[in-house]
C-alpha positions as CSV (number, residue, x, y, z in Angstrom):
1,X,17.1,103.5,-65.0
2,X,20.6,104.0,-64.7
3,X,21.3,100.2,-66.3
4,X,19.1,101.6,-69.3
5,X,20.6,104.8,-69.8
6,X,17.8,107.2,-68.7
7,X,20.7,108.9,-66.3
8,X,23.6,109.8,-68.8
9,X,26.7,111.3,-67.2
10,X,25.4,110.4,-63.5
11,X,26.3,107.6,-60.8
12,X,23.4,106.2,-59.3
13,X,24.3,104.3,-56.3
14,X,22.1,103.2,-53.4
15,X,20.0,102.6,-51.1
16,X,21.9,104.0,-48.6
17,X,21.3,105.0,-45.4
18,X,21.3,108.7,-44.6
19,X,24.9,108.0,-42.4
20,X,26.2,106.2,-45.4
21,X,25.0,108.5,-48.5
22,X,26.1,111.9,-46.5
23,X,29.5,110.8,-44.7
24,X,32.6,109.1,-45.6
25,X,33.6,108.2,-42.5
26,X,30.4,106.4,-42.1
27,X,30.1,104.6,-45.2
28,X,34.2,103.3,-44.6
29,X,33.6,102.6,-41.4
30,X,30.3,100.0,-42.8
31,X,33.0,99.0,-45.8
32,X,30.6,100.1,-48.6
33,X,32.4,101.3,-51.7
34,X,31.7,102.9,-54.3
35,X,32.1,106.5,-56.3
36,X,28.6,107.9,-54.3
37,X,28.9,105.9,-51.0
38,X,29.4,109.0,-48.4
39,X,29.4,112.0,-51.3
40,X,26.1,112.0,-52.6
41,X,24.6,115.4,-54.2
42,X,20.8,113.9,-54.5
43,X,18.8,111.9,-52.1
44,X,16.5,109.8,-53.6
45,X,13.3,109.2,-51.1
46,X,10.9,105.7,-51.8
47,X,7.7,107.9,-51.2
48,X,6.5,111.2,-50.3
49,X,6.1,110.9,-46.6
50,X,10.1,110.0,-46.0
51,X,10.7,112.7,-48.3
52,X,8.7,115.1,-46.8
53,X,10.8,114.0,-43.3
54,X,14.1,114.2,-44.6
55,X,13.4,118.0,-46.2
56,X,11.8,118.6,-42.9
57,X,15.0,117.6,-41.3
58,X,17.4,119.2,-43.5
59,X,14.6,122.8,-43.2
60,X,14.2,123.2,-39.4
61,X,16.5,121.0,-37.6
62,X,20.0,122.0,-39.9
63,X,19.0,125.6,-41.3
64,X,19.2,124.0,-45.1
65,X,17.7,125.5,-48.2
66,X,14.9,123.1,-49.6
67,X,12.4,122.9,-52.8
68,X,9.8,120.8,-53.0
69,X,9.1,119.6,-56.4
70,X,7.4,115.8,-57.3
71,X,8.4,114.5,-60.1
72,X,7.6,111.5,-62.0
73,X,3.8,113.4,-63.0
74,X,3.5,114.4,-67.2
75,X,4.6,117.6,-65.5
76,X,7.1,119.1,-62.3
77,X,4.5,119.5,-59.7
78,X,5.7,122.0,-57.1
79,X,5.2,121.0,-53.7
80,X,5.4,123.2,-50.6
81,X,4.0,123.3,-47.0
82,X,2.1,126.4,-45.7
83,X,5.2,125.8,-43.0
84,X,7.7,126.5,-45.7
85,X,9.7,130.1,-45.6
86,X,9.1,132.3,-48.9
87,X,12.7,131.2,-50.1
88,X,11.3,127.5,-49.9
89,X,8.7,128.2,-52.3
90,X,11.0,130.7,-54.4
91,X,13.0,127.9,-54.7
92,X,10.6,125.0,-55.4
93,X,8.9,126.9,-58.3
94,X,12.2,127.7,-59.6
95,X,12.9,124.3,-59.3
96,X,10.3,123.0,-61.4
97,X,10.6,125.4,-64.0
98,X,13.7,124.5,-64.7
99,X,13.1,120.7,-64.7
100,X,9.9,121.4,-67.3
101,X,12.6,123.8,-69.4
102,X,15.0,120.1,-69.1
103,X,12.4,117.9,-70.6
104,X,11.2,120.5,-73.3
105,X,14.7,121.1,-74.2
106,X,15.2,117.3,-74.5
107,X,12.2,117.4,-76.9
108,X,13.5,119.6,-79.2
109,X,16.6,117.7,-79.4
110,X,15.3,114.8,-80.8
111,X,13.0,116.9,-83.5
112,X,9.2,116.5,-81.7
113,X,8.3,120.1,-80.9
114,X,5.8,120.3,-78.0
115,X,5.0,123.5,-76.5
C-alpha cells in the first residue's frame, strides 16, 4: 500500500518484532537499518487478537494511554473493552471521529460530496 502511494508523507517499514520497532539499540544489535527501525510512531498488528494483547500490555503493564479503533471498515469502529477506563473510551471515540472527518475531508478534496 505504501508503494502505491496510499500513505502519503509516511514511511512504512516492517514487519518488525516489538523490540526492533521501539528500541534503537535492539535494532542496531540485530543489524536492522532503515528510517523506522527502533523509532516507530505507530504499531500495526496483523489481527485483532494480537492488537488486543499489545494494547492491554500498554495499558495495564506500562500505564499507557490507549485508544481502540478498528480500521478498514466503511467507517472507523470504536473498539473498547468493558475494563477500559473512561479516558480510554473517550480517546477511542475522539480518534474515530478524527478518522471519519479525515476520510470525509479527503472526499471533499476530490470534488465529491458525501455526508
